[in-house]
C-alpha positions as CSV (number, residue, x, y, z in Angstrom):
1,M,6.4,8.6,10.5
2,R,9.3,7.3,8.4
3,A,11.4,9.1,5.8
4,A,13.9,7.6,3.4
5,I,16.4,10.0,1.8
6,A,18.9,9.3,-1.0
7,A,21.6,11.8,-0.5
8,Q,23.7,12.1,-3.6
9,S,25.5,15.5,-3.7
10,W,25.1,19.3,-3.6
11,L,26.7,22.2,-5.4
12,R,29.4,24.2,-3.6
13,P,29.2,28.0,-3.8
14,D,32.3,28.3,-6.0
15,T,33.0,25.0,-7.9
16,G,32.6,21.3,-7.3
17,R,30.1,19.3,-5.3
18,L,29.8,18.0,-1.8
19,T,30.6,14.3,-1.4
20,P,27.7,11.9,-0.7
21,V,29.1,11.4,2.8
22,D,29.1,15.1,3.6
23,T,25.6,15.4,2.0
24,V,24.3,12.6,4.2
25,R,25.7,14.4,7.4
26,I,24.1,17.7,6.6
27,V,20.8,16.3,5.5
28,R,20.5,14.1,8.6
29,D,21.3,16.9,11.0
30,A,19.0,19.4,9.3
31,W,16.0,17.1,9.0
32,S,16.4,15.9,12.6
33,A,16.6,19.4,13.9
34,A,13.3,20.3,12.1
35,A,11.4,17.1,12.7
36,S,13.1,15.0,15.4
37,H,10.0,12.7,15.7
38,V,10.5,11.3,12.2
39,E,12.3,7.9,11.9
40,L,15.0,8.9,9.4
41,Q,17.1,6.8,7.1
42,V,19.6,8.8,5.0
43,V,21.6,6.8,2.4
44,A,24.7,7.9,0.6
45,T,23.8,7.4,-3.1
46,P,26.4,7.3,-6.0
47,S,25.8,9.1,-9.3
48,G,26.3,6.0,-11.4
49,G,29.5,7.2,-12.9
50,P,32.9,5.4,-12.8
51,R,33.7,6.4,-9.2
52,S,30.4,5.2,-7.8
53,A,32.1,2.7,-5.6
54,D,33.5,5.6,-3.5
55,A,30.1,6.1,-1.9
56,L,29.6,2.5,-1.0
57,A,30.6,0.7,2.1
58,G,32.9,-2.3,2.0
59,E,36.5,-3.5,1.9
60,V,38.6,-2.2,-0.9
61,R,41.5,-3.9,-2.7
62,A,43.6,-3.3,-5.8
63,V,43.0,-5.6,-8.7
64,G,44.7,-5.1,-12.1
65,G,44.2,-1.5,-13.2
66,A,41.2,-0.8,-10.8
67,T,40.1,-1.0,-7.3
68,A,37.5,-3.5,-6.2
69,R,35.1,-2.9,-3.3
70,D,33.3,-5.9,-1.8
71,V,29.6,-5.0,-1.4
72,G,27.6,-8.0,-0.2
73,A,27.2,-10.4,-3.1
74,S,28.8,-8.0,-5.6
75,V,32.3,-6.6,-6.4
76,V,32.1,-3.0,-7.5
77,L,35.0,-1.7,-9.6
78,A,36.4,1.8,-9.9
79,P,39.3,3.3,-11.9
80,A,42.5,3.2,-9.9
81,A,43.9,6.5,-11.1
82,N,41.2,9.1,-11.9
83,G,37.5,9.5,-12.7
84,R,37.5,7.8,-16.1
85,W,37.9,4.2,-17.2
86,E,41.0,3.3,-19.1
87,P,39.9,0.3,-21.2
88,A,43.2,-1.6,-21.0
89,A,43.3,-1.1,-17.2
90,L,39.7,-2.3,-16.9
91,R,40.6,-5.4,-18.9
92,A,43.5,-6.2,-16.6
93,A,41.2,-5.9,-13.6
94,L,38.6,-8.2,-15.1
95,L,41.3,-10.8,-16.1
96,G,42.6,-10.6,-12.5
97,L,39.2,-11.3,-11.1
98,A,38.6,-14.2,-13.5
99,A,42.0,-15.7,-12.7
100,A,41.1,-15.5,-9.0
101,G,37.9,-17.5,-9.6
102,E,35.6,-14.7,-8.4
103,Q,32.0,-16.0,-8.2
104,R,30.2,-12.8,-7.2
105,S,28.7,-10.3,-9.6
106,I,31.2,-7.9,-11.0
107,V,29.6,-4.4,-11.2
108,V,31.2,-1.9,-13.5
109,P,29.6,1.6,-13.2
110,L,30.0,3.5,-16.4
111,G,27.5,6.3,-16.2
112,D,27.8,8.0,-19.5
113,A,31.4,9.2,-19.2
114,P,33.6,8.5,-22.2
115,P,36.7,6.3,-21.5
116,A,40.3,7.6,-21.4
117,G,41.1,5.7,-24.6
118,D,39.6,3.5,-27.3
119,A,36.7,1.4,-25.9
120,V,37.6,-1.6,-28.1
121,D,41.0,-1.8,-26.4
122,L,39.0,-3.6,-23.7
123,W,39.1,-6.6,-26.0
124,G,42.9,-6.8,-26.1
125,G,43.8,-9.5,-28.6
126,G,40.3,-9.9,-29.9
127,L,36.7,-10.2,-28.9
128,E,36.4,-14.0,-29.1
129,A,39.5,-14.5,-26.9
130,A,38.3,-11.9,-24.4
131,R,34.9,-13.6,-24.1
132,A,36.6,-16.9,-23.5
133,D,38.9,-15.4,-20.9
134,L,36.0,-13.8,-19.0
135,S,33.3,-16.4,-19.6
136,A,33.2,-17.4,-15.9
137,L,32.5,-13.9,-14.7
138,R,29.0,-12.5,-14.1
139,M,29.5,-8.9,-15.2
140,V,27.0,-6.0,-15.0
141,A,27.7,-2.6,-16.7
142,L,25.7,0.2,-15.1
143,V,24.7,3.1,-17.4
144,T,22.9,6.4,-17.2
145,S,21.8,6.6,-20.8
146,D,19.3,4.6,-22.9
147,R,21.0,5.3,-26.2
148,P,21.9,2.3,-28.4
149,L,25.3,2.1,-30.1
150,L,24.1,3.0,-33.7
151,G,21.4,4.8,-35.5
152,F,19.4,8.0,-35.3
153,T,19.4,7.9,-31.6
154,G,22.8,6.3,-31.1
155,M,26.1,7.4,-29.9
156,S,27.0,9.5,-32.9
157,A,23.6,11.2,-33.0
158,A,24.2,12.3,-29.4
159,V,27.4,14.0,-30.4
160,R,25.5,16.2,-32.9
161,D,22.6,17.0,-30.7
162,G,22.0,20.7,-30.7
163,R,25.0,21.4,-33.0
164,E,23.7,20.0,-36.3
165,H,25.0,23.0,-38.3
166,D,28.6,22.4,-37.2
167,A,30.1,20.9,-40.3
168,A,33.3,19.6,-38.7
169,L,31.4,18.0,-35.9
170,A,29.0,16.4,-38.3
171,S,31.9,15.0,-40.3
172,A,33.5,13.6,-37.1
173,A,30.2,12.1,-36.0
174,Q,29.7,10.4,-39.4
175,A,33.2,8.9,-39.3
176,Q,32.5,7.7,-35.8
177,E,29.2,6.1,-36.9
178,E,31.0,4.3,-39.8
179,R,33.7,3.0,-37.6
180,W,31.4,1.6,-35.0
181,T,29.1,0.2,-37.7
182,A,32.1,-1.8,-39.0
183,I,33.0,-2.9,-35.4
184,A,29.4,-4.0,-34.7
185,R,29.1,-5.8,-38.0
186,A,32.0,-8.1,-36.8
187,A,31.1,-8.2,-33.1
188,D,27.3,-8.5,-33.2
189,P,27.4,-12.1,-34.6
190,V,29.9,-13.1,-31.9
191,A,27.8,-11.6,-29.1
192,S,24.4,-12.5,-30.6
193,R,21.7,-13.2,-28.1
194,R,18.5,-15.1,-28.8
195,T,15.5,-13.1,-27.7
196,L,11.8,-13.3,-28.3
197,V,11.3,-9.6,-27.3
198,G,13.5,-6.7,-28.2
199,P,16.3,-6.1,-30.7
200,G,18.2,-9.1,-31.9
201,R,21.5,-7.3,-32.5
202,L,23.5,-6.2,-29.5
203,S,24.3,-2.8,-31.1
204,D,20.6,-2.0,-31.2
205,E,20.0,-2.7,-27.5
206,R,19.3,0.3,-25.1
207,G,22.3,1.5,-23.2
208,T,25.0,0.0,-25.4
209,G,25.9,3.5,-26.7
210,A,26.7,4.8,-23.3
211,A,30.2,5.8,-22.1
212,G,31.6,6.3,-25.6
213,G,30.8,2.7,-26.6
214,L,32.4,1.2,-23.5
215,A,29.0,-0.2,-22.6
216,Y,28.9,-2.0,-25.9
217,A,32.4,-3.3,-25.5
218,L,31.6,-4.8,-22.1
219,A,28.3,-6.2,-23.3
220,A,30.0,-7.9,-26.2
221,M,32.2,-9.6,-23.7
222,G,29.2,-11.0,-21.9
223,A,28.2,-8.2,-19.5
224,H,24.5,-7.3,-18.8
225,V,23.8,-3.6,-19.4
226,A,21.5,-2.2,-16.7
227,P,20.3,1.2,-15.6
228,A,22.5,2.5,-12.8
229,A,19.7,4.0,-10.6
230,G,17.9,0.8,-9.7
231,A,21.0,-1.3,-9.3
232,L,22.6,1.3,-7.0
233,A,19.5,1.6,-4.9
234,E,19.8,-2.2,-4.2
235,L,23.6,-2.0,-3.6
236,T,23.2,0.9,-1.1
237,G,20.2,-0.5,0.6
238,F,18.0,2.4,-0.3
239,D,15.4,0.1,-1.7
240,R,15.0,-1.5,1.7
241,A,15.0,1.9,3.5
242,A,12.1,3.0,1.2
243,A,10.1,-0.2,1.7
244,D,8.2,1.1,4.7
245,A,8.7,4.9,4.3
246,D,5.9,7.5,4.3
247,V,7.9,9.9,2.1
248,V,10.8,9.2,-0.2
249,V,13.3,12.0,-0.9
250,A,16.2,12.5,-3.3
251,V,18.9,15.2,-2.7
252,V,20.8,16.0,-5.9
253,D,23.0,18.8,-7.1
254,R,21.1,19.3,-10.3
255,L,17.7,18.0,-11.6
256,R,17.5,18.1,-15.4
257,A,15.3,16.2,-17.9
258,A,17.7,13.3,-18.2
259,D,17.8,12.9,-14.4
260,L,14.1,12.0,-14.5
261,D,15.0,8.8,-16.3
262,H,18.4,8.1,-14.6
263,G,19.8,9.0,-11.2
264,A,18.7,9.3,-7.6
265,A,15.5,11.1,-8.4
266,S,14.3,8.4,-10.8
267,A,15.2,5.7,-8.2
268,A,13.3,7.5,-5.5
269,S,10.3,8.0,-7.7
270,S,10.1,4.4,-8.6
271,L,10.5,3.2,-5.0
272,A,7.8,5.7,-3.8
273,A,5.4,4.6,-6.5
274,R,5.7,0.9,-5.3
275,R,4.5,2.0,-1.9
276,G,2.1,4.7,-3.0
277,V,3.8,7.5,-1.1
278,P,5.1,10.9,-2.2
279,C,8.5,11.4,-3.8
280,V,10.2,14.7,-3.2
281,V,13.4,16.1,-4.7
282,V,15.7,18.7,-3.1
283,T,18.2,20.3,-5.6
284,A,20.5,23.2,-6.0
285,E,19.6,23.6,-9.7
286,L,16.1,22.9,-10.9
287,A,15.8,22.7,-14.7
288,V,12.5,20.9,-15.3
289,G,8.9,22.1,-15.1
290,K,5.9,20.9,-13.1
291,R,4.5,18.9,-16.0
292,D,7.6,16.8,-16.4
293,L,7.9,16.3,-12.6
294,M,4.3,15.0,-12.5
295,A,5.0,12.7,-15.4
296,A,8.0,11.4,-13.6
297,G,6.0,10.7,-10.4
298,I,7.6,13.5,-8.4
299,A,5.2,15.2,-6.0
300,G,7.4,18.2,-5.4
301,A,10.8,19.7,-6.2
302,H,12.5,22.3,-4.0
303,E,15.4,24.4,-5.1
304,G,17.9,25.6,-2.5
305,A,21.1,27.7,-2.6
306,A,24.5,26.2,-3.2
307,G,26.7,25.5,-0.3
308,E,26.3,23.6,3.0
309,G,24.1,26.4,4.5
310,G,21.8,26.4,1.5
311,L,21.4,22.6,1.7
312,A,20.7,22.6,5.4
313,D,18.2,25.5,5.1
314,Q,16.2,23.8,2.3
315,V,16.2,20.4,4.0
316,R,14.7,22.0,7.1
317,R,12.0,23.6,5.1
318,V,11.2,20.4,3.2
319,A,11.1,18.5,6.5
320,Q,8.5,21.0,7.9
321,T,6.5,20.9,4.6
322,W,6.3,17.1,4.2
323,T,6.2,16.0,7.8
324,P,3.0,16.2,9.8
325,A,3.2,18.0,13.1
326,R,3.7,15.6,16.0
């Protein structure tokens, strides 16, 4: 029997999370102790946020205001200083890669974390000039949200979600919507894409409202906006690990409704469905019901206690539950 496990993170008892590397170690040891006869592949899986490159293998170098990790046919960027993208620093990194004649795909994980600064600072002296400077780069922006830039389900609507009666917040969201509408009115024609299916305007495309509009700013410069889960499954090799697995497992710190569409659980579910095998999730915080799990293609979700001991204990139980006796 073969098991493929995407190990993302786990909650610590006090605050914070285990790193993907520590999560992999604990999961591998616990599963092997409970079911040593299983052929096991445990893959460190990033969250899709700005620091996703930290969980990937490959040489790292500094470029502009970022670090660049060489991962096969891709170069994955991460902020040089902290966990948030600073648009001017990201622009410097992209310009540096373009000047060096980089031919590989440039992957910019955004997740849905707002940048440390104004997203349109990414354009520097203007969108048309920025597009010309980076026209030779093949850029991919990875997001963990489907929201478009504008409209009832757009970036400003997400700010108000659940707090519609907050007058100050509603006013700020309206001002934000008006500002981005003006930006999109000028930028959409420059970044127009001919398409037979889907929205014609870039600001209406899914995912462009992620990361405080930084996804839109990158897309307007020529980047392709893609869901992080599937792209990271390819970068980490988890898709290959799951190709001949008899059970596919995701280990995540929290499992909420949004994680069923984006994140390690959604990637595991999709890969399990291709092969027709069960998908199982192990989490320290389960916030979805059985009906939603079934709709997402997840056969079982198991909740364990925070901390390394809680993770190891729950993984042993899952291994015994989902592994036939030898």
